[in-house]
N, C-alpha and C positions, 0 to 999 in steps of 0.2 A: 685492285691493288692500291689505289689511292686511299680508299677507306681503311685498309689494313695499315698502311704506312702512317696515316694521320691519326689513327686510333679514334676514328669518328664515333664509334659506339664504345663508350668507356668500359662497360662490363662484358664486352665480347671476348671470346677465347683469344683472338689475336691481340687484343689490347692487354689482357691479363698476363699472357705468356710471351709477349713481345715477338709475335710471329709476323714478320713483315718482309720475308725474302721468298722469292720463287726460285727454288733450286732444282725442281723436278717437274716435268710436265708430260702428260700423255693426252693425245687427242682422240676423240671417238666421234662417230657420225651420229649417234643417238644418245640421248640423255640416259636411257636405260642401260646401255653398254657402259657408260661412264660410271653410273651408280654401282653396277655389279663389280667393276674393277676397283672402285673405292672400297667396297666391302671386303674384297680380297686383300687389299693392301692393309687395311686397318686390322684385319684378323691376324696378320702375320707378325712375326717378331721384329723389333726395331733394327736388328742387324741386317735383315733382309731388305728393309727400306733403305738403309744406308748403302748397301751394296748396289742397289739400283741407281742411287744418286751418284755414287763413285764411278760407276760404269759410264754414265751419260754426262756427268758434269764433275770431273775429278777435283776441280778447284773450288767447287761449291759457289760458282759465280751467280750473282743475283740476276736472273733473267727478266725480272719485272721491268727493268730499264729498257728492254728491247720491245716492249708492248706499248 
């Protein structure tokens, strides 16, 4: 998160699009499970992602401060 917030890599996605908040998080026991879930989320429409965030974090609080 520190690299995202400081925009350490100037041409990175997070620096170009000012992505520096953690508003949604899922934990998995293996990297494979996490990658499969990431593919599922990326393939879905934006409204479905926003619905997940709103269900778990309705105020869109930045959770990165908690880590």
